[in-house]
C-alpha positions in Angstrom: 53.8 27.1 -24.2 50.6 25.3 -22.4 48.6 26.8 -19.7 46.2 25.4 -17.7 42.3 26.1 -18.2 41.3 28.4 -15.5 44.4 29.7 -14.2 45.7 32.8 -15.1 49.6 32.0 -13.8 51.1 28.9 -13.1 51.0 28.0 -9.2 48.5 30.7 -8.5 45.4 29.7 -7.0 42.4 31.7 -7.4 40.0 32.3 -4.6 36.5 33.6 -4.1 36.2 37.4 -4.0 34.6 39.5 -1.2 32.1 40.6 -3.4 31.0 37.1 -5.1 30.8 35.8 -1.2 28.7 38.7 -0.5 26.3 38.0 -3.7 25.8 34.2 -2.8 25.0 34.9 0.6 22.0 37.6 -0.5 21.1 35.2 -3.1 20.8 32.3 -0.3 19.0 34.4 1.7 16.4 35.5 -0.2 15.3 32.0 -1.3 15.3 31.3 2.4 13.1 34.1 3.1 10.6 33.0 -0.2 10.7 29.4 1.0 9.7 30.9 4.5 6.9 33.1 3.2 5.4 29.9 1.4 5.7 27.9 4.4 3.7 30.3 6.8 1.1 30.8 4.0 0.5 27.2 3.7 0.0 27.0 7.2 -2.3 30.2 7.3 -4.5 28.3 4.8 -4.4 24.7 6.5 -5.5 26.6 9.5 -8.6 28.2 7.8 -9.5 24.9 6.1 -9.7 23.3 9.7 -11.6 26.0 11.3 -14.0 26.4 8.1 -14.6 22.3 8.3 -15.4 22.7 12.0 -17.7 25.6 11.1 -19.7 23.7 8.6 -20.0 20.7 10.9 -21.2 23.1 13.8 -23.6 24.4 11.5 -25.2 21.2 10.4 -25.2 19.9 13.9 -27.4 23.1 14.7 -29.8 22.8 12.0 -30.2 18.9 12.8 -30.8 19.8 16.4 -33.6 22.3 15.7 -35.1 20.4 13.1 -35.4 17.7 15.2 -36.8 19.5 18.1 -39.2 21.1 15.6 -40.4 17.2 14.6 -41.2 15.8 17.9 -42.8 18.9 19.6 -44.1 20.5 16.4 -44.1 23.9 18.0 -41.2 26.4 16.8 -38.0 25.7 19.3 -36.7 28.6 21.8 -33.8 29.2 20.1 -30.8 31.5 21.6 -30.3 34.1 18.8 -27.0 34.6 20.0 -24.6 31.7 21.0 -20.8 31.4 21.0 -18.5 28.0 21.4 -14.9 28.5 22.2 -12.9 25.5 20.5 -9.3 25.1 21.4 -7.2 24.0 17.8 -3.6 23.3 18.9 -3.6 25.1 21.9 -5.2 28.2 19.8 -8.9 29.3 21.1 -11.5 30.3 17.9 -14.8 31.3 19.0 -17.5 30.2 16.9 -20.8 32.6 17.0 -23.8 31.6 16.4 -27.2 33.5 14.8 -30.1 32.0 14.5 -33.4 33.7 12.8 -36.8 32.1 12.2 -38.8 33.8 9.6 -42.5 32.8 8.3 -42.5 32.6 4.3 -45.0 35.3 3.1 -48.4 33.8 1.9 -47.6 30.1 3.4 -48.8 29.7 7.0 -47.3 26.3 7.4 -43.6 26.8 6.2 -40.6 28.4 8.6 -37.4 29.6 6.9 -34.6 28.4 9.2 -31.2 30.7 8.7 -28.3 29.7 10.9 -25.5 31.9 10.2 -21.7 31.2 11.7 -19.0 33.6 12.1 -15.5 33.4 13.6 -12.2 35.7 13.7 -9.1 34.5 11.8 -6.1 37.3 12.4 -7.6 40.6 10.9 -10.2 38.6 9.3 -13.8 37.7 10.1 -15.2 35.1 8.6 -19.2 33.9 8.1 -20.7 30.7 6.6 -24.5 30.3 6.7 -27.2 27.5 6.4 -30.8 27.8 5.3 -33.6 25.2 5.4 -37.4 25.4 5.8 -39.7 23.8 8.1 -43.0 22.5 7.6 -45.8 22.3 10.2 -48.2 19.7 9.8 -51.2 18.3 12.0 -50.5 14.2 13.2 -53.7 12.1 13.1 -54.0 10.6 16.5 
């Protein structure tokens, strides 16, 4: 007597049981959940990088504007201590908040420290960046 491989009896086809179908459905569902979780984490990280790069650009622009004003006038420019700039990214508003500090350096009369900070909110997190530079007061010979 020769039996076919995979079948228990002649002429009877074996189907998937309900339990096998349910286990396969659960495994596929879990796989999809993990794929979506990875996708949403990637999108969140991508938004963070976009906001951060734009913030760094805003910091550099602010510092160069203050330096240019200082070089032109040789006086400490009036700087608004708190300034907010609203930017739209794909329809989402991001409020960048500037904070500017001008400090004289101890024991050096012609040196001024310029600190510029920038912060914004991403979801539940508060993100901050800061840059510092020094300005030198010099006298022009006319």
